[in-house]
C-alpha positions, 0 to 999 in steps of 0.5 A: 563489541559494538551491536548491530541494529537490524531494522527487521520488518516482517522478519521471516515472513514470505509473501507468496504470489498474491494480492490484498486489502483496505482499512479502518477499524470498527468501533474506532469512534466509540473509544474515549476521547481521553483515557485515564490511568496511563501506565508508567510503561507498556504492560502485557496488554494494550489498546486494539489497533486503530487508524485515523483514516475515515471509514468507508462511506456507505449508502442508505438502502438495502444491502446484502452480505456475503462471507468470502473467507473464514480462516485461521492462518498457522502456516503457508497453506492458503484458504480456498473456497467459493464465492457466490453472488448475493441472492437478494441484491441483484447484479448491479450495485451502488457500492461494494465494501470489503471488511476484514475482522481479525484477532491474534494473541501471544507472540507473533511477527507481522505478516503480509496477506492477500485475497483473490477472487477469480484470480483478481487481487482485490485486497492486500494487507499486513497484520499487527503484532499481538499482546500476550492477552490478544488484540482485535482489529478491522479493516474496510475497503471500497472494492466497487471497482471489482463489481464485474468480478463479483457478478458470477461464482468464482474461486477464492484464495486467501493467504496470510503466511504465518509460522506457529511454533513453541516461540511464535504462538500467534494464530491469525484468526480472520473473517472477510465479508463483502457487503453489496448495496443495491442501487444505481451502479457507480458510473465510474466502475469499469466494465471488465476486470482482467488478469494476466494469462501466464503472468504476463499476457493480456488480451483486451476486448476489441472495443476497449476505450479506457484501460488502467492497470493496477499493481499491488507492489510491495517490498517483502519476503524477509530480506532487505527489500522490506526496507529498500529505502535504507539499502546502500551501494558498495563499498559502504559498510552497512548490513543491507546492500543493493546494487546502486542504492535505495532508489526504487521505481515501479515500471510497467511495459507493454510489449517491451516498451515502457508504458508507466512509471511510479514511486513505490510507497515506503510502507513501514510494517508493524515490526519496522525500524527495530521497534514494535512499540511504535506500532502496537496501537497506531500502524504506519500509513497504509500498513493495513491498507496497501493501495495499488499503484495505478497506471493509465494505459489508454494511449496503448489501447490502439495497440492492445485492441487488435484481439491478440495477446500482448506482453505486460510486465512489471519491474522494479528499478534498483533491485540487484539482478537475480534478487527477489523481494518484490511482489507485483501482481497486476489487475487490468480495468477496462471500460468498453464502448457499447456502441462499437464492436471494435475501437481502433486507435494509435499511440502518437507520442512516447518520450522517456527521459533518461533515468538518473540514479546517483548514490554517493558514499562518504566514509567517516565516523558517521558514514553517509549515503546521499541519493538522488533519483529522477525520471520522466515519461510522457505517452499519448494516443487516441481511440476512435469511439462511437462519440468521436476521436478521444485523445489521451496524454499521460505524463509522470515525473518522479523524484527521490532524495534521501540522506542516510547516516549511521555509525560503525555497528549501526548503533545509530542509524538515521534516514531523511527522505522525500519521494514525489510522484507527479502525474498529469492525465489529459483526456480531450479538454479535461486534465487531472493533475495529481501531486503525491509526496511521501516523507520519512525522517527517523533515527534509531539509537542503541544506547547505554544498557542496551536501551533502543530508542526510535524517533520517527515521522512519516507522511503520505500526502496527495493533492488532486486538481481537475480542470476543463478548458482552463477552469478548475472543476474538482480538487482534493487534498490528503495529509496523513502524518504519523509521529512516534517515539519509543524506547525499550531494552533490547535482547531481553525477555518481553517482561524485562523490556521496560518499554515506553512510547508515544505515538500519534496520527493526524489524517486530514482529507478535504475537498469541495464537499467538506473535510475530515480531520481526525487525530489519535494519540497513545502513551504506553499503548493506551489511547489518550486522544481521539479528536475530530476537528471537522 
C-alpha cells in the first residue's frame, strides 16, 4: 500500500485572533566560523536557531527598557498585562526595538504567536521545534512606527497557542521587552496608529494627509491553508483541495470598493515540507519574522476624512467560501496635517483589471497542476493640505505561476513556483517603485525503507528604487536565499530516525550606504559556516 506524505505545518495549532513579530537571534555573531566534530547524523541536541538576517541597528545614547510580557505558554490561554511607558526616556524616541527571548525543550510542534498593545498588533512570529535537551532563540524587530501606541499605558495581550500533554512536552517560555532610544523622533513615524472598531469600522482624524494599512496575513490553523501553494482544484487526486487551486491574493477594500491587492509571502513554518530537520537551526525566510503587507490608502483620504466610520475589510482570493484558515489583523497608520483641522480631497481614478486565475489538471503516472494568476489595480487621488494639493497614485501588479507534480499516494511531491508583486507609488514628483519576488522549488520523496527526503530552495527578493523628476534618489536590494536537503526514516520513534541534513542561508542587503552579506550553513544540526562578506 502506498504511503501518503502529509506536508504538515503548525500541525494541530490554531492561531486565535491576533498579531506579532520581528527577528534576529542574539549572539549570532559569536558562533565559530567553522564547527568541528560534525556527527554522522542528528543527535539529541543541535545548535540554537539562528538566521542570517542583520540585527536591528541601534543608535548611541541613553536608552530605557520595559518588559512587555513574561509568560510560559502551555495552552491557548493568552497572557494579559499592562504596558507602562518608560520613566526616564521621555515620550519621543529615535527608535524603539522589540526583542523576544524564548526557550523550549522536549517535544513540540511549531506554533504561531501574536502580541497586542492597546489592541494594536505589533508583533507576529512562529516558534522553532525543540531538541530533547532544549533550544533558545531570540528575535528583534524595529517597532518605531508604533511610537504613538507606546506613549500611554495600555493593555497587553500575547498568545502563542500551544498543547502540552504526555506526548508533546515542550512549554514555550518567552520574555518580550521594548528598548526605547532617547533622541530626535524618527520623522517617518506616523502620528497615529489605529485599529478597526468591531473588526471593520475605521474612523480617521479629519486632518489625515497620508494613510497606510498594515495586514499581518498568515495562512494557518492546522488546515491546508498553511501550505496554500500546494492546494489543487477538483478533480485532481490530492490530499488538499481548495476551490480554484493555489493562487492566493490578499485584498483590502474601503466601503466595498477594492483599495489594495498584494501577494502573500509563502512562509514555510519549522515543521514544513514534512521535514523538521530542514529547520532545526536555520528557519525559512520570515518564519520568525512575519512582516505585514502594507497598502497605501492615501488616494482614499478624501473619502475617509469625513468624520464618519468607514468599512475596511480584508479578504483572501482563492480560499473556498466558508472555509477558514487565514488570519488578517489590520493596523492603520496615519500622518496628520498639524496646520489644518480638516484635510479634504477626492478619489480621482480607480482602475481594476479583471483577475485571471487558471489551474489546469493533467492526469497521468505523474499528476500535474499548472497554475497562472495575475491582477492589476491603479488608484489615484489628491488631498488639499496646508502645503497645497498633493496627488498620490498607487499601482500594483501581481503574478503567480506554479507547477505542482506528484505521484499516486503522494510518495513523490514537487512544486516549482514564482510570485511577483510590483508596486509603484507616486506622490507629487516623487515615485517609489518596488519589485518583490518570492520563489519556491522543492521535492519530497518517500523511498525505500520509509526514508523521506526533502530538497528545497526558497527565495525572498525585493528591489526598491526612488526617483524624483526622472532622477534616481534612492535604491536598495534584498536577496534572502535558503537551501536545504534532509533525510530521515518516517513513522518511527525519534531515536530511530537516523536523520541527516544540510541547510544554508545567504542574506544580502545593499544600498547607497553599503552592503550586508552573511552566509550560514549547517550539517546534522551543527553550525559549520558563519561568514560575512561585506
